N, C-alpha and C positions, 0 to 999 in steps of 0.2 A: 504493500502500499504506499502509494507516494503521500508525503507529509509537505504542506505548506511551511517555506523556512522563515521564520520570522527575520524583519529586518527594521531600522528605523530604531527608535528607544524603546528599550526595553527596562522597565523601570522594576527595581526589586522594593517591594512596597512593604512600609511600616505594618506591622499588627496595630491599630490603636485598641486603647485598652480604657475603659472605665476606672473611673477615682479608685473602685475597689479591687482593680485588677483584673478584673474579668475583661473577655473579648467584648469588643463595642462593635457590634455588627452593624448597627446605624451607620460609625464611622465608616466602617469598611464603605458600605454603599457610597456613601458621598464620595469619598476618596475615589472608586473606581470611578463612578460618573465623572469628574473632574478631571481625569486621566483622560477617558474619554473625549473628551471636549478641548483637550489640550494637545492633542497631537501625539501621545504615547501608545503606540501601536501593540506593546504586549506589556502584561505583567506578570512579575515573580511574586507570588504569595508564598509567603513562608521561606523565603530566603535567610540569610545570615542577618540583613536588615527587619526582618519580620520577627526576630529575636526566637530562631524555631527552635534554639539547641534549649529553651528554657519555657515551650510548650508540654504539657504532656501530651502521651499518645491520644486521648480521649478529646482534649482541645484540637488537636492538628485534623484529626477527621472530621469534625463538626466544623472548623473552619471551611473544609472542602466544600463539605456536604451543603452549607448555610452560602457561599461566596460562588459556587458556580450557578446559582440560581441568579447572581445579580449579573452577570455577563452582559456587557453591553456591544452593540453592534460594531463590528470592526477591531476590536481588540481581544489579542489571545490572552488566553488565562491558562498560565502554566503554576504548578505547585511542587514548592522543594519538598522532594520527597525521600530523602538522606537517612536511614538508620542506622544504626550503631552496627549492623551487620549484613550480609546479601540478603537472609531472610526475610528481615524485618524491613529493607529497602524493599524488596520485591511487593511485600503486603501494602504498604504504602501507595506504591506506584497502582496496584490494583485498586484500590480503594479509589484511587484518583479519577483511573478509567471508570470504573462502576457509576461516579457522580457526575461524571460529563465531561472532566477537564478536558483541555486543549491539547496539553503535554504536563511534561515532569522535569525538573533540574535535578540533577544528584551531584553528589560531591565524595569523595574517599571520604568513608566512616572517620570522625574524629579520635584522636587519641592512639590508635593500634600503631600507625606509623607503617602502614604496610608498603610492600617495595611496589615498584611499578606494575610489574608483572602482574602483580597480585591484584591490582586494582583496574589494570585494564581488563582482566577476566573477570570482575567485579561487574564493571560496567557493562560488558557484553553480554552477561548473564540477565543481568535487569532488563535491557534490549532485547534479548529473546523469550523474555517473560510477558511482554506487553505488545497491542498494537499501537499505543500510544508515540507521540512525538517526543523524545528523549534529548536533553540537554545535558553536557558535563560542564561542570565548572572545575577549572583548573585552579586550585587554591592553596597552593602551600603555605603562607603565614598560619593559615587557620587548622590546617590538617597534617604538614608537612609532607605529605608525598607529592610529587612534582612531577609530572610527566612532559617526558619530551615530545618532539615534533612527532617521530615515527609513532611511539604510541597513539598520540592523537588520530595521525591518520590512518593506523589500524582500528581505531573506534570508528572513522568515519565512515568506514566501509561499509557498516552496520545500516541497512535501508531504515531502521528508527531510531537511530543517531543526526540529529538534524542541526543542531545548534552546538558551539563552541564558547563557553565565556574562559578568557586569558586574564588571569592575574598574578604573573608574574614580572620581572621588568626586561624580558628577553626579547625586543624589536626583531631579533634574528630569528628566533621560533617562529612569530607571528608572520616572517618572510616565508619560511620554508614552508609552512602550512598555506598559506596565499599561493605561494608557486607552485604545490600543488593541485592547487582547484579541486579542492575535495567536493563533493555534494552536500556541504553544510555551511550553515550560518556561522561567519567569524566575527566575534564579537570582543568586546575587550572592557574589564574595568573602568571607571572614569577617574580613577585615582589619579590627581594630577601628579603626584608624589612617584608613581608606577611611570607615567610618561608614555603609556601606548596609544590613546585616541588617536593623535593627530598619525602619527605613522602607520596603525591598524587601519583608519580610514585611506591614506594614501595610496595602501597597498592592496585596496581592492575590499576591505571588510565590509562586513554588511549592517553595523550599528554597534550602539554601546549598550553592554548591560550593567544599568548605571543604579546607583544611590541616589544622587544628585536630583534626579529629575522627581523624587519627592516633594524637592522645593521649587524646582523651575522648569517645568515639565514641558514647555514652548520651547526654552532656549536647549533643552538636551534634546528634542527633538530635530531642532537644525543642525546640532551637533553630529547628531547620528544619522542623519540621511546620506548614503551611499553616495558616494563621489561619480556621478553619469556624466557630469558636466564644470566645466572650469569655474561656473557662479558655485553649484554646489561645495566645491572645495574653499573657496573664498568667504562664501557663508559658513562654511564650518571653523575654519580659523578666527574669524572675526567674533562669532558667537564665544569661542571657545577661549580667547583671549579677554572679554569685556567679561565674562564669568569668571575669572581664573579665581578670583577672591572668593568670592561663593564653593568653588568646586575645593579650593583650601578648605574651607572653615567646614564643608563636610565631612574633611577626612580630620579635625583637628583632635577628633577624640576618637576611642573605637566605635566602629560602627555598632549600632547606629546611635549612639548618644547625642553628637550633636545635631543629627537632623532631625531627631526626635523631638529633643528640648526645643528646637528653633522653630519646627511644626505646630509645638503646643502652645509657645509664645506667640505667634503670628494670626490664632485663631484657626487651624487647620486640625481636625479629630488627629487626635496622638494620644493624649493621656499620660500616663508614668509610663516610666520604663521597669522592665520586672525587675526586683533584686536579682542578685547583690549591684546591677549597675546604678549608676546615679546618676541624674540630670546634670548638666552643666552648671557651673558656678557663676553668680551672676553677672561677675565681668566678663567671662566667655561668651556669654550668652547676649550681652550688652554689643560686645563687637559683630556678633551675628545680627543683630537688628541693625547696626549702620550699615551694614553689607546691604541689608534687603532696602532702605532707603536710598543709599547710593545707586543701588540699581533699578530703581524705579518699581520695585516687585509690589510696593505697599499700594501703590495707585492700580499697577497692570493687576494684580492679583486680590486687591482690596485685603490683604493681610492688616494683622494689627501691630503697630510699630511703639505706642505711647507707653508713658510708665506703667500700665495696666499690663502690659504683656510681660513684663518681668515679673510679676505679681501672680499674671495667670499661670505661667511656665512652673510657679512653685508651690501651685494651689494642690 
């Protein structure tokens, strides 16, 4: 079965929570619709930005069941489905498929530090278990395992593997993958510290699998548009440089602390972080609000930036 491969801005959505720490499903609906209105082409629900490692198995399944019913036209809905072993991962993937997900994203299970051959086999076994579109997140800072380009191209030969998200610093690896022209969408993390976005797009990448789109969806849609014309390239460069302060702010604390704290401050559905994560300190949050004002995001998106923003974020 041929899968539609995502391109453009693939936003790793936060998990909005109520004041008591429960999942805010009304907030999910608001955020999903907001992204549909602002150029996001795909959403990853329960990625690392969604605090997935701190959700219970029951919460994870309920989030899939309830948010698949919120799917707007034109936005693909993918779900983070990595478990702590192969069997658990396959179970999460099967549940997502049964509930009508468009696809799943998996990474190497955390903490076990398996070698590349083992993780490649694991990903292929997951692909064999489903008819869903599957993406692989190569994220060594979180899980240690770091697939090389030859491992990734092996995964790309599976008919259900449709997207790579690269979160290393190796432009050379991205070039090797792009040069092989595999039948997958090649995307990268939007961290300015990794420095992959402009090289990936210039080499023929299909978009970004990003966190900062939680705050600047239209801007990330421009940055993530595949380069088919010179205008695409120049628009990407301009949007990247214009929004560089926000990109750096988003990665100024461990994901998703800065993003979720600022979302809560400006009035987007966000709620508290799940402990032991702590919100940004007021002085750090003030810097984020300064960036919002400098970029005119308060006027563009109706974000709150007054003195009450800091108070709201701490509530």
